[in-house]
N, C-alpha and C positions, 0 to 999 in steps of 0.2 A: 337742783341737781348741780353738782360741781364739775367744772371742766378739769380734765386731767391732762397730763403730758401726752398720753396716747391719742386723745382727741385732737390736740394740736398737730401731732405728727401725721395724722390722717388728713386733716383739712389743709395743711400748708401746701403740699404738692398740688392739690386740686386748685387752690387759689393761684399758685404760681403758674400753672398750666392755663388757667383762664386769662390771667393778665397777659401772658405771652401771646395767647391767641388774639386778644383784642389789639395788642400792639402790632402784631403781624398783619392783621386786617387793615390797620391804619397805614402801614407801610405799603401794602398792596394798593390801597385806594389812592395814595399819593402818587405811586408809580404809574398807575393807569391815567390819573389826571394829567400828569406831565407828558405822557405819551400822546394822549388825545390832544392836548394843548399844542404840542409840537406839530402834529400832523395837520391840525386845522389852521394854525396861525403863522407858522414859520414860512418864510419866503422860499421860493424855489430857485433863487439865484445861486448859481455855481454849486449845485448839489448840497446846499446848506441843510435843507430839510432832511435829506437822506442820511447825511452824516450824523445829525443829532438823533434821528430815530434809531440808527444803529448803536450809537453810544448809549442811549437810554435802554435799549433792549439787551445789549450784551453786558452792560455793567450794572443792570438792575437798579436798586435803590440809590446807589452812589451816583450813577449817571443821571438819574432823575433829580437828585439833589444838586448836582453840578449845573444841569440845565436850568433849574429854578433860580439859582443864585447868579448865574452868569448871563445866559442868553435871554431868559424870559423877562427878567427885570430890565435888561438893556432895551429889549424890544418895547416894553411898556413905557419906559422913560422916553424913548424916541417918538412914540405915538402920541404922547401928551401934548396939548396945544401950548 
């Protein structure tokens, strides 16, 4: 059986939808991971934890990305012996 242009035009939107769903789940998992990491490991000094939690919640993926590259790496670097 030969594939025709109509077969591709039917399958392509389904494939795009599936890929977008997988990527969205990855973003959600990363966001939850950064939120939990912040809640569990961030210090309570001077409302630092509260501010980072609010940044992560209100800016969604961008806030989680900023937390990952700025605060989390700095905290891990300072914790190393």
